[in-house]
C-alpha positions in Angstrom: 14.2 13.3 26.2 10.8 14.5 24.9 8.3 16.9 26.2 4.8 16.1 27.5 3.0 18.8 25.5 0.4 19.6 28.1 2.9 20.6 30.8 6.4 20.8 29.2 7.7 18.1 31.6 10.3 15.9 29.9 10.6 12.2 30.0 13.1 9.8 28.4 12.1 8.3 25.0 12.6 4.7 26.1 10.4 3.3 28.9 9.3 -0.1 30.0 6.2 -2.2 29.4 5.2 -5.0 31.8 2.7 -7.1 29.8 3.5 -10.7 30.6 7.1 -9.8 31.6 6.1 -8.7 35.2 3.2 -11.1 35.6 5.0 -13.5 38.0 3.5 -15.8 40.7 4.2 -14.9 44.3 6.9 -17.4 44.8 9.0 -16.2 41.9 12.5 -14.9 42.1 12.2 -11.1 41.4 15.9 -10.4 41.2 16.0 -10.3 37.4 13.2 -7.8 37.4 14.9 -5.8 40.2 18.0 -5.7 37.9 15.8 -4.5 35.0 14.6 -1.6 37.1 18.1 -0.8 38.3 19.3 -0.7 34.7 16.4 1.5 33.8 17.1 3.9 36.6 20.8 4.0 36.1 20.3 4.9 32.4 18.0 7.8 33.5 14.9 6.2 32.0 11.7 6.5 34.1 8.4 5.4 32.6 6.9 2.0 33.7 3.6 1.1 32.1 1.2 -1.5 33.6 -2.5 -2.4 33.8 -4.9 -4.5 35.9 -5.1 -6.6 32.7 -1.5 -7.7 33.2 -2.1 -10.2 36.0 0.2 -9.5 39.0 2.3 -6.9 37.2 1.1 -3.9 39.3 1.8 -5.9 42.5 5.2 -6.9 41.3 6.0 -3.2 40.5 4.8 -2.2 43.9 6.9 -4.8 45.6 10.0 -3.8 43.6 9.6 0.0 44.1 8.3 0.1 47.6 10.0 2.9 49.5 10.5 5.0 46.3 9.3 8.1 48.1 11.3 10.3 45.7 9.3 8.9 42.7 12.3 7.8 40.8 10.0 6.4 38.1 7.1 7.7 36.2 4.3 5.3 37.1 1.6 4.6 34.5 -1.3 2.2 34.7 -4.8 1.8 33.4 -8.5 1.2 34.2 -10.0 -1.7 32.5 -13.6 -2.3 33.5 -17.1 -0.9 33.0 -19.1 1.3 35.3 -18.2 4.2 37.5 -18.0 2.4 40.8 -16.2 -0.6 39.3 -13.7 1.9 37.8 -13.1 3.6 41.1 -12.6 0.3 42.8 -10.1 -0.9 40.2 -8.2 2.3 40.2 -8.0 2.4 44.0 -6.7 -1.2 43.9 -4.0 0.0 41.5 -2.8 2.6 44.0 -2.6 -0.1 46.6 -0.9 -2.7 44.5 1.7 -0.2 43.1 2.1 1.3 46.6 1.6 4.8 45.3 -0.1 7.8 46.8 0.1 9.5 43.4 0.0 7.8 40.0 1.7 9.7 37.2 -0.5 8.5 34.4 -3.9 6.8 34.5 -5.2 5.6 31.1 -8.4 4.0 29.9 -7.3 0.6 28.7 -8.6 -0.2 25.2 -11.2 2.6 25.5 -13.4 0.5 27.8 -16.2 2.7 29.0 -13.9 5.7 28.6 -16.5 8.4 29.0 -17.6 7.1 32.4 -14.0 6.8 33.7 -13.0 10.3 32.4 -15.2 12.0 34.9 -13.5 10.2 37.8 -10.0 10.6 36.4 -10.5 14.4 35.8 -11.7 14.8 39.4 -8.7 12.9 40.7 -6.4 14.9 38.5 -7.7 18.1 40.0 -7.2 16.6 43.5 -3.6 15.7 42.7 -4.1 11.9 42.9 -3.1 11.4 39.3 -1.0 13.8 37.2 -2.0 12.9 33.7 -4.8 11.1 31.9 -4.8 9.1 28.7 -6.4 6.5 26.5 -5.0 3.4 24.9 -5.5 0.7 22.2 -3.3 -1.7 20.4 -5.1 -2.3 17.0 -5.0 -0.4 13.8 -8.7 -0.4 13.3 -9.1 1.7 16.5 -6.7 4.5 15.4 -9.6 6.5 14.0 -11.5 6.5 17.2 -8.4 7.4 19.2 -7.8 10.3 16.8 -11.5 11.5 17.2 -11.2 11.4 21.0 -7.9 13.4 20.8 -9.6 16.1 18.8 -12.7 16.2 21.0 -11.4 15.7 24.6 -8.7 17.3 26.6 -6.3 14.5 27.5 -2.5 14.3 28.1 -1.5 10.9 26.6 -2.5 8.5 23.9 -1.0 5.0 23.7 -1.1 2.8 20.6 0.7 0.3 18.4 3.4 1.4 16.0 6.5 -0.3 14.5 8.7 -0.3 11.5 6.6 -3.2 10.0 3.3 -1.7 11.0 3.3 2.0 10.1 -0.5 2.6 10.1 -0.1 5.2 12.9 1.9 7.4 10.4 -1.2 7.9 8.3 -2.9 10.3 10.7 -2.7 9.3 14.3 0.8 10.5 15.1 0.1 13.9 13.4 -3.2 14.2 15.1 -1.6 13.7 18.5 1.1 16.3 17.7 -1.4 18.8 16.3 -3.5 18.6 19.5 -0.7 18.6 22.0 -1.0 15.0 23.2 2.0 12.9 24.2 2.3 9.5 22.6 3.2 6.1 24.2 4.1 3.4 21.7 3.2 -0.2 22.4 4.0 -3.4 20.3 7.2 -1.9 19.0 8.4 -5.4 18.0 5.1 -6.7 16.8 4.9 -9.0 19.9 8.2 -10.5 18.8 7.2 -11.3 15.3 9.8 -8.8 14.0 12.6 -10.8 15.6 11.5 -13.9 13.7 11.8 -11.8 10.5 15.3 -10.6 11.1 16.6 -13.8 12.7 20.0 -14.7 11.1 20.0 -11.4 9.1 22.8 -8.9 9.4 22.3 -5.2 10.2 23.1 -2.9 7.3 26.6 -1.5 7.3 25.4 2.1 7.7 23.5 1.3 10.9 26.6 1.9 12.9 26.6 5.5 11.9 23.6 5.9 14.1 25.0 3.9 17.1 22.8 0.9 16.2 24.3 -2.4 17.5 21.3 -4.7 17.4 18.0 -5.3 15.7 16.1 -4.1 18.7 17.9 -0.8 18.6 17.3 -0.6 14.8 13.5 -0.9 15.4 13.4 1.4 18.4 15.5 4.1 16.7 13.1 4.1 13.8 10.1 4.7 16.2 11.6 7.4 18.4 13.0 9.2 15.4 9.5 10.2 14.5 9.1 13.7 16.1 5.5 12.9 17.3 6.7 9.9 19.4 7.1 10.8 23.1 8.1 7.4 24.5 8.2 3.8 23.4 7.6 1.0 26.0 9.1 -2.4 25.0 8.3 -5.0 27.6 11.1 -7.2 29.0 12.1 -9.2 32.0 15.6 -9.7 30.7 18.2 -7.2 32.1 20.5 -7.6 29.1 17.6 -6.9 26.7 16.6 -3.9 28.8 20.1 -2.4 28.6 20.2 -3.0 24.9 16.8 -1.3 24.4 17.9 1.7 26.3 20.9 2.4 24.0 18.4 3.2 21.3 17.6 6.4 23.1 21.1 7.8 22.4 21.9 10.3 19.7 22.1 10.4 16.8 18.6 9.7 15.5 17.9 9.0 11.9 16.5 11.8 9.7 13.6 11.3 7.3 15.8 10.1 4.5 17.4 7.4 6.7 14.0 6.4 8.1 12.9 5.6 4.5 16.2 3.7 4.0 15.4 1.7 7.2 12.0 0.7 5.9 13.4 -0.3 2.5 16.0 -2.5 4.2 13.5 -4.3 6.3 11.3 -4.9 3.3 14.3 -6.4 1.4 14.8 -9.1 4.1 
């Protein structure tokens, strides 16, 4: 569990992304995804991240969680359009699709027209329609702009890319978030799957078992969440077994700084 600095509320360090994995046509069998959410809930994990950009993902989440009046999950989505009225319409649609009266976290996707949307989001936060506001991006070259906004605006969350093979966020973005009391969501933890191509057929180091690491996904996720400025990482999956495997990375113990360097060295040696 990690704290959301702006309130002190705690959330589990492993969440769930829905890019591509939840974007299914209406006639699809949703049972595997229902199993994913069941595994997530049973493990005590909560955060589900989506976006209007992700096709039918918001609708699928709504269909699978309809009736969740106790808010078993932490629902996060985004606004991804330009203009005040267009933003309002898109966000209202997200409430409808996800079947929520309150959305836990509303984020400006890839910083699209963020200044315009912030005025609406702050008003809705005051009214209790959304609980937290945030910004997102997925490319290194935007980390500086994310950091500048963190330092100039009062926000609750920032979401960005970070992995053991792409550690650009360690240069300044993670520390900037920590210094300014902003929670962090990590996307692209597996480099869109490229990391698995790198480790395919390779064995885990013998010392990995000392940290409860049983798979390469756990190796990668443990590295990410062992950074103290990381609040939650959101690997996307539609596979129940992969979800269960990912969640184990949230168990203690976590690597210390010396072991984190050792992990990077091992990855580089492959």
